[in-house]
Backbone atoms as SQL, in Angstrom:
CREATE TABLE atoms (id INTEGER PRIMARY KEY, chain TEXT, resi INTEGER, resn TEXT, atom TEXT, x REAL, y REAL, z REAL);
INSERT INTO atoms VALUES
  (1, 'A', 1, 'UNK', 'N', -8.189, -35.643, -32.345),
  (2, 'A', 1, 'UNK', 'CA', -6.909, -35.026, -32.074),
  (3, 'A', 1, 'UNK', 'C', -7.006, -33.501, -32.133),
  (4, 'A', 2, 'UNK', 'N', -7.712, -32.961, -33.101),
  (5, 'A', 2, 'UNK', 'CA', -7.870, -31.507, -33.221),
  (6, 'A', 2, 'UNK', 'C', -8.624, -30.958, -32.007),
  (7, 'A', 3, 'UNK', 'N', -9.602, -31.717, -31.560),
  (8, 'A', 3, 'UNK', 'CA', -10.386, -31.301, -30.388),
  (9, 'A', 3, 'UNK', 'C', -9.483, -31.121, -29.168),
  (10, 'A', 4, 'UNK', 'N', -8.509, -32.026, -29.009),
  (11, 'A', 4, 'UNK', 'CA', -7.560, -31.949, -27.896),
  (12, 'A', 4, 'UNK', 'C', -6.752, -30.660, -27.955),
  (13, 'A', 5, 'UNK', 'N', -6.272, -30.290, -29.149),
  (14, 'A', 5, 'UNK', 'CA', -5.484, -29.071, -29.308),
  (15, 'A', 5, 'UNK', 'C', -6.325, -27.825, -29.053),
  (16, 'A', 6, 'UNK', 'N', -7.597, -27.873, -29.406),
  (17, 'A', 6, 'UNK', 'CA', -8.488, -26.739, -29.140),
  (18, 'A', 6, 'UNK', 'C', -8.641, -26.555, -27.632),
  (19, 'A', 7, 'UNK', 'N', -8.831, -27.648, -26.915),
  (20, 'A', 7, 'UNK', 'CA', -8.971, -27.573, -25.456),
  (21, 'A', 7, 'UNK', 'C', -7.680, -27.070, -24.826),
  (22, 'A', 8, 'UNK', 'N', -6.541, -27.567, -25.285),
  (23, 'A', 8, 'UNK', 'CA', -5.246, -27.155, -24.744),
  (24, 'A', 8, 'UNK', 'C', -5.016, -25.673, -25.003),
  (25, 'A', 9, 'UNK', 'N', -5.299, -25.206, -26.196),
  (26, 'A', 9, 'UNK', 'CA', -5.087, -23.789, -26.488),
  (27, 'A', 9, 'UNK', 'C', -6.059, -22.916, -25.698),
  (28, 'A', 10, 'UNK', 'N', -7.272, -23.414, -25.471),
  (29, 'A', 10, 'UNK', 'CA', -8.248, -22.693, -24.657),
  (30, 'A', 10, 'UNK', 'C', -7.747, -22.564, -23.225),
  (31, 'A', 11, 'UNK', 'N', -7.240, -23.673, -22.700),
  (32, 'A', 11, 'UNK', 'CA', -6.701, -23.670, -21.330),
  (33, 'A', 11, 'UNK', 'C', -5.472, -22.772, -21.240),
  (34, 'A', 12, 'UNK', 'N', -4.685, -22.739, -22.305),
  (35, 'A', 12, 'UNK', 'CA', -3.516, -21.860, -22.340),
  (36, 'A', 12, 'UNK', 'C', -3.916, -20.398, -22.271),
  (37, 'A', 13, 'UNK', 'N', -4.957, -20.038, -22.980),
  (38, 'A', 13, 'UNK', 'CA', -5.458, -18.655, -22.922),
  (39, 'A', 13, 'UNK', 'C', -5.981, -18.336, -21.527),
  (40, 'A', 14, 'UNK', 'N', -6.710, -19.274, -20.928),
  (41, 'A', 14, 'UNK', 'CA', -7.225, -19.070, -19.570),
  (42, 'A', 14, 'UNK', 'C', -6.077, -18.901, -18.580),
  (43, 'A', 15, 'UNK', 'N', -5.047, -19.726, -18.742),
  (44, 'A', 15, 'UNK', 'CA', -3.881, -19.637, -17.873),
  (45, 'A', 15, 'UNK', 'C', -3.184, -18.288, -18.042),
  (46, 'A', 16, 'UNK', 'N', -3.040, -17.845, -19.273),
  (47, 'A', 16, 'UNK', 'CA', -2.422, -16.539, -19.542),
  (48, 'A', 16, 'UNK', 'C', -3.221, -15.407, -18.918),
  (49, 'A', 17, 'UNK', 'N', -4.539, -15.485, -19.022),
  (50, 'A', 17, 'UNK', 'CA', -5.386, -14.453, -18.412),
  (51, 'A', 17, 'UNK', 'C', -5.256, -14.473, -16.898),
  (52, 'A', 18, 'UNK', 'N', -5.214, -15.663, -16.320),
  (53, 'A', 18, 'UNK', 'CA', -5.077, -15.784, -14.863),
  (54, 'A', 18, 'UNK', 'C', -3.725, -15.237, -14.409),
  (55, 'A', 19, 'UNK', 'N', -2.665, -15.530, -15.159),
  (56, 'A', 19, 'UNK', 'CA', -1.338, -15.018, -14.814),
  (57, 'A', 19, 'UNK', 'C', -1.301, -13.494, -14.906),
  (58, 'A', 20, 'UNK', 'N', -1.992, -12.944, -15.895),
  (59, 'A', 20, 'UNK', 'CA', -2.081, -11.487, -16.014),
  (60, 'A', 20, 'UNK', 'C', -2.800, -10.873, -14.826),
  (61, 'A', 21, 'UNK', 'N', -3.871, -11.499, -14.386),
  (62, 'A', 21, 'UNK', 'CA', -4.592, -11.012, -13.208),
  (63, 'A', 21, 'UNK', 'C', -3.721, -11.074, -11.960),
  (64, 'A', 22, 'UNK', 'N', -2.958, -12.150, -11.822),
  (65, 'A', 22, 'UNK', 'CA', -2.060, -12.293, -10.670),
  (66, 'A', 22, 'UNK', 'C', -1.014, -11.185, -10.672),
  (67, 'A', 23, 'UNK', 'N', -0.437, -10.890, -11.824),
  (68, 'A', 23, 'UNK', 'CA', 0.547, -9.803, -11.932),
  (69, 'A', 23, 'UNK', 'C', -0.075, -8.471, -11.531),
  (70, 'A', 24, 'UNK', 'N', -1.284, -8.220, -12.014),
  (71, 'A', 24, 'UNK', 'CA', -1.962, -6.962, -11.690),
  (72, 'A', 24, 'UNK', 'C', -2.243, -6.863, -10.195),
  (73, 'A', 25, 'UNK', 'N', -2.662, -7.972, -9.600),
  (74, 'A', 25, 'UNK', 'CA', -2.934, -7.963, -8.156),
  (75, 'A', 25, 'UNK', 'C', -1.656, -7.735, -7.355),
  (76, 'A', 26, 'UNK', 'N', -0.558, -8.334, -7.782),
  (77, 'A', 26, 'UNK', 'CA', 0.716, -8.125, -7.079),
  (78, 'A', 26, 'UNK', 'C', 1.152, -6.665, -7.176),
  (79, 'A', 27, 'UNK', 'N', 0.990, -6.075, -8.351),
  (80, 'A', 27, 'UNK', 'CA', 1.354, -4.667, -8.530),
  (81, 'A', 27, 'UNK', 'C', 0.472, -3.781, -7.663),
  (82, 'A', 28, 'UNK', 'N', -0.822, -4.090, -7.608),
  (83, 'A', 28, 'UNK', 'CA', -1.740, -3.317, -6.783),
  (84, 'A', 28, 'UNK', 'C', -1.376, -3.449, -5.315),
  (85, 'A', 29, 'UNK', 'N', -1.027, -4.652, -4.900),
  (86, 'A', 29, 'UNK', 'CA', -0.650, -4.879, -3.501),
  (87, 'A', 29, 'UNK', 'C', 0.633, -4.126, -3.153),
  (88, 'A', 30, 'UNK', 'N', 1.578, -4.094, -4.082),
  (89, 'A', 30, 'UNK', 'CA', 2.829, -3.366, -3.850),
  (90, 'A', 30, 'UNK', 'C', 2.547, -1.870, -3.701),
  (91, 'A', 31, 'UNK', 'N', 1.661, -1.333, -4.534),
  (92, 'A', 31, 'UNK', 'CA', 1.298, 0.086, -4.416),
  (93, 'A', 31, 'UNK', 'C', 0.592, 0.367, -3.100),
  (94, 'A', 32, 'UNK', 'N', -0.271, -0.565, -2.679),
  (95, 'A', 32, 'UNK', 'CA', -0.976, -0.409, -1.409),
  (96, 'A', 32, 'UNK', 'C', 0.020, -0.406, -0.256),
  (97, 'A', 33, 'UNK', 'N', 0.981, -1.319, -0.275),
  (98, 'A', 33, 'UNK', 'CA', 1.991, -1.390, 0.779),
  (99, 'A', 33, 'UNK', 'C', 2.818, -0.112, 0.837),
  (100, 'A', 34, 'UNK', 'N', 3.167, 0.427, -0.330),
  (101, 'A', 34, 'UNK', 'CA', 3.946, 1.663, -0.379),
  (102, 'A', 34, 'UNK', 'C', 3.125, 2.826, 0.196),
  (103, 'A', 35, 'UNK', 'N', 1.851, 2.885, -0.144),
  (104, 'A', 35, 'UNK', 'CA', 0.988, 3.949, 0.371),
  (105, 'A', 35, 'UNK', 'C', 0.846, 3.847, 1.890),
  (106, 'A', 36, 'UNK', 'N', 0.707, 2.634, 2.390),
  (107, 'A', 36, 'UNK', 'CA', 0.589, 2.439, 3.843),
  (108, 'A', 36, 'UNK', 'C', 1.873, 2.890, 4.534),
  (109, 'A', 37, 'UNK', 'N', 3.008, 2.575, 3.943),
  (110, 'A', 37, 'UNK', 'CA', 4.285, 2.996, 4.514),
  (111, 'A', 37, 'UNK', 'C', 4.392, 4.519, 4.552),
  (112, 'A', 38, 'UNK', 'N', 3.989, 5.177, 3.472),
  (113, 'A', 38, 'UNK', 'CA', 4.046, 6.642, 3.423),
  (114, 'A', 38, 'UNK', 'C', 3.105, 7.271, 4.452),
  (115, 'A', 39, 'UNK', 'N', 1.913, 6.726, 4.588),
  (116, 'A', 39, 'UNK', 'CA', 0.960, 7.255, 5.564),
  (117, 'A', 39, 'UNK', 'C', 1.488, 7.046, 6.982),
  (118, 'A', 40, 'UNK', 'N', 2.090, 5.896, 7.235),
  (119, 'A', 40, 'UNK', 'CA', 2.657, 5.626, 8.560),
  (120, 'A', 40, 'UNK', 'C', 3.762, 6.617, 8.893),
  (121, 'A', 41, 'UNK', 'N', 4.631, 6.891, 7.924),
  (122, 'A', 41, 'UNK', 'CA', 5.700, 7.873, 8.147),
  (123, 'A', 41, 'UNK', 'C', 5.105, 9.249, 8.422),
  (124, 'A', 42, 'UNK', 'N', 4.090, 9.611, 7.649),
  (125, 'A', 42, 'UNK', 'CA', 3.462, 10.921, 7.829),
  (126, 'A', 42, 'UNK', 'C', 2.812, 11.023, 9.202),
  (127, 'A', 43, 'UNK', 'N', 2.149, 9.957, 9.640),
  (128, 'A', 43, 'UNK', 'CA', 1.524, 9.969, 10.970),
  (129, 'A', 43, 'UNK', 'C', 2.575, 10.109, 12.064),
  (130, 'A', 44, 'UNK', 'N', 3.712, 9.459, 11.897),
  (131, 'A', 44, 'UNK', 'CA', 4.810, 9.612, 12.854),
  (132, 'A', 44, 'UNK', 'C', 5.308, 11.042, 12.886),
  (133, 'A', 45, 'UNK', 'N', 5.426, 11.652, 11.730),
  (134, 'A', 45, 'UNK', 'CA', 5.858, 13.049, 11.650),
  (135, 'A', 45, 'UNK', 'C', 4.858, 13.972, 12.345),
  (136, 'A', 46, 'UNK', 'N', 3.581, 13.753, 12.113),
  (137, 'A', 46, 'UNK', 'CA', 2.543, 14.576, 12.752),
  (138, 'A', 46, 'UNK', 'C', 2.562, 14.382, 14.264),
  (139, 'A', 47, 'UNK', 'N', 2.727, 13.143, 14.714),
  (140, 'A', 47, 'UNK', 'CA', 2.794, 12.870, 16.155),
  (141, 'A', 47, 'UNK', 'C', 3.995, 13.573, 16.763),
  (142, 'A', 48, 'UNK', 'N', 5.121, 13.569, 16.073),
  (143, 'A', 48, 'UNK', 'CA', 6.328, 14.237, 16.563),
  (144, 'A', 48, 'UNK', 'C', 6.103, 15.751, 16.660),
  (145, 'A', 49, 'UNK', 'N', 5.479, 16.335, 15.620),
  (146, 'A', 49, 'UNK', 'CA', 5.187, 17.771, 15.658),
  (147, 'A', 49, 'UNK', 'C', 4.221, 18.106, 16.794),
  (148, 'A', 50, 'UNK', 'N', 3.230, 17.264, 17.002),
  (149, 'A', 50, 'UNK', 'CA', 2.283, 17.486, 18.084),
  (150, 'A', 50, 'UNK', 'C', 3.012, 17.479, 19.424),
  (151, 'A', 51, 'UNK', 'N', 3.917, 16.530, 19.597),
  (152, 'A', 51, 'UNK', 'CA', 4.677, 16.448, 20.842),
  (153, 'A', 51, 'UNK', 'C', 5.487, 17.724, 21.057),
  (154, 'A', 52, 'UNK', 'N', 6.146, 18.215, 20.003),
  (155, 'A', 52, 'UNK', 'CA', 6.943, 19.435, 20.129),
  (156, 'A', 52, 'UNK', 'C', 6.065, 20.642, 20.456),
  (157, 'A', 53, 'UNK', 'N', 4.963, 20.797, 19.731),
  (158, 'A', 53, 'UNK', 'CA', 4.070, 21.922, 19.999),
  (159, 'A', 53, 'UNK', 'C', 3.486, 21.845, 21.402),
  (160, 'A', 54, 'UNK', 'N', 3.185, 20.643, 21.846),
  (161, 'A', 54, 'UNK', 'CA', 2.650, 20.463, 23.191),
  (162, 'A', 54, 'UNK', 'C', 3.698, 20.874, 24.233),
  (163, 'A', 55, 'UNK', 'N', 4.962, 20.484, 24.013),
  (164, 'A', 55, 'UNK', 'CA', 6.036, 20.851, 24.934),
  (165, 'A', 55, 'UNK', 'C', 6.236, 22.360, 24.957),
  (166, 'A', 56, 'UNK', 'N', 6.200, 22.996, 23.805),
  (167, 'A', 56, 'UNK', 'CA', 6.360, 24.453, 23.741),
  (168, 'A', 56, 'UNK', 'C', 5.187, 25.133, 24.431),
  (169, 'A', 57, 'UNK', 'N', 3.994, 24.683, 24.178),
  (170, 'A', 57, 'UNK', 'CA', 2.794, 25.257, 24.814),
  (171, 'A', 57, 'UNK', 'C', 2.859, 25.097, 26.332),
  (172, 'A', 58, 'UNK', 'N', 3.252, 23.916, 26.772),
  (173, 'A', 58, 'UNK', 'CA', 3.350, 23.657, 28.211),
  (174, 'A', 58, 'UNK', 'C', 4.406, 24.575, 28.840),
  (175, 'A', 59, 'UNK', 'N', 5.552, 24.732, 28.185),
  (176, 'A', 59, 'UNK', 'CA', 6.594, 25.620, 28.691),
  (177, 'A', 59, 'UNK', 'C', 6.107, 27.068, 28.713),
  (178, 'A', 60, 'UNK', 'N', 5.399, 27.443, 27.665),
  (179, 'A', 60, 'UNK', 'CA', 4.893, 28.819, 27.570),
  (180, 'A', 60, 'UNK', 'C', 3.859, 29.098, 28.662),
  (181, 'A', 61, 'UNK', 'N', 2.960, 28.184, 28.914),
  (182, 'A', 61, 'UNK', 'CA', 1.941, 28.401, 29.932),
  (183, 'A', 61, 'UNK', 'C', 2.529, 28.384, 31.325),
  (184, 'A', 62, 'UNK', 'N', 3.586, 27.607, 31.550),
  (185, 'A', 62, 'UNK', 'CA', 4.199, 27.591, 32.878),
  (186, 'A', 62, 'UNK', 'C', 4.963, 28.896, 33.127),
  (187, 'A', 63, 'UNK', 'N', 5.502, 29.526, 32.085),
  (188, 'A', 63, 'UNK', 'CA', 6.187, 30.806, 32.220),
  (189, 'A', 63, 'UNK', 'C', 5.176, 31.910, 32.529),
  (190, 'A', 64, 'UNK', 'N', 3.972, 31.804, 31.958),
  (191, 'A', 64, 'UNK', 'CA', 2.955, 32.826, 32.156),
  (192, 'A', 64, 'UNK', 'C', 2.387, 32.813, 33.567),
  (193, 'A', 65, 'UNK', 'N', 2.482, 31.693, 34.285),
  (194, 'A', 65, 'UNK', 'CA', 1.905, 31.592, 35.629),
  (195, 'A', 65, 'UNK', 'C', 2.669, 32.325, 36.649);
């Protein structure tokens, strides 16, 4: 009977460790998703600025001709 409780408590510790790892992985994944979202927004902003600068440059060069 004692042997059974030792195995159960051992499995309980393993389960607790596994649940802790799952929580850590979920938190890491959430941080990764947030970082990807921020980078995507930044890339959109850079693309928008490039478009504006390109339009200004094109207008400026056509005036110079």
